[in-house]
C-alpha positions in Angstrom: 141.6 109.4 166.0 144.3 111.1 168.1 145.1 114.8 168.1 148.4 116.5 168.9 148.9 120.0 170.1 152.1 121.9 171.0 152.4 124.8 173.4 155.3 126.7 175.0 155.5 126.8 178.8 157.5 129.6 180.6 159.2 129.4 183.9 160.4 125.7 184.0 164.0 125.4 185.2 164.4 121.7 186.2 163.2 118.1 185.8 160.9 118.7 188.8 159.2 121.5 186.8 158.8 119.1 183.9 157.2 116.4 186.1 154.8 118.9 187.7 153.6 120.1 184.3 153.3 116.6 183.0 151.3 115.3 186.0 148.8 118.2 185.8 148.3 117.9 182.0 147.9 114.2 182.2 144.8 114.8 184.4 143.0 116.5 181.5 140.3 114.2 180.2 141.3 112.6 176.9 145.0 113.2 177.2 147.0 110.1 176.3 150.5 111.4 176.2 152.7 114.4 177.3 156.2 115.3 176.2 158.0 118.3 177.8 161.2 119.6 176.4 162.9 121.6 179.2 165.4 123.6 177.2 162.8 125.0 174.7 159.8 124.9 177.1 157.9 123.0 174.4 154.9 121.0 175.6 153.5 118.4 173.2 150.2 116.8 174.1 148.6 113.8 172.5 144.9 113.3 173.1 142.0 111.3 171.8 140.2 114.5 171.0 141.1 118.2 170.4 141.8 120.0 173.6 140.8 123.6 174.5 143.8 125.9 175.1 142.0 127.0 178.3 142.1 123.5 179.7 145.8 123.3 179.0 146.5 126.8 180.4 144.6 125.9 183.5 146.6 122.7 184.1 149.9 124.4 183.5 148.8 127.2 185.8 147.9 124.6 188.5 151.5 123.3 188.2 152.8 126.9 188.8 153.8 127.9 185.3 152.3 129.8 182.4 151.7 129.2 178.7 153.7 131.8 176.7 
């Protein structure tokens, strides 16, 4: 059964930002899909199990951004 979670990322300004966040989040165990909407900062993650917000925040931080 898949799980979907939505977060808001602050600080992204371009497609490179989107790619960086996507790449880091895809490395979280269980993540099967990532969709980032640049204008709104919305990050939607599909995974095969519920994810901890800490894991997502850590991945976003690794990319150089923050959850807001």
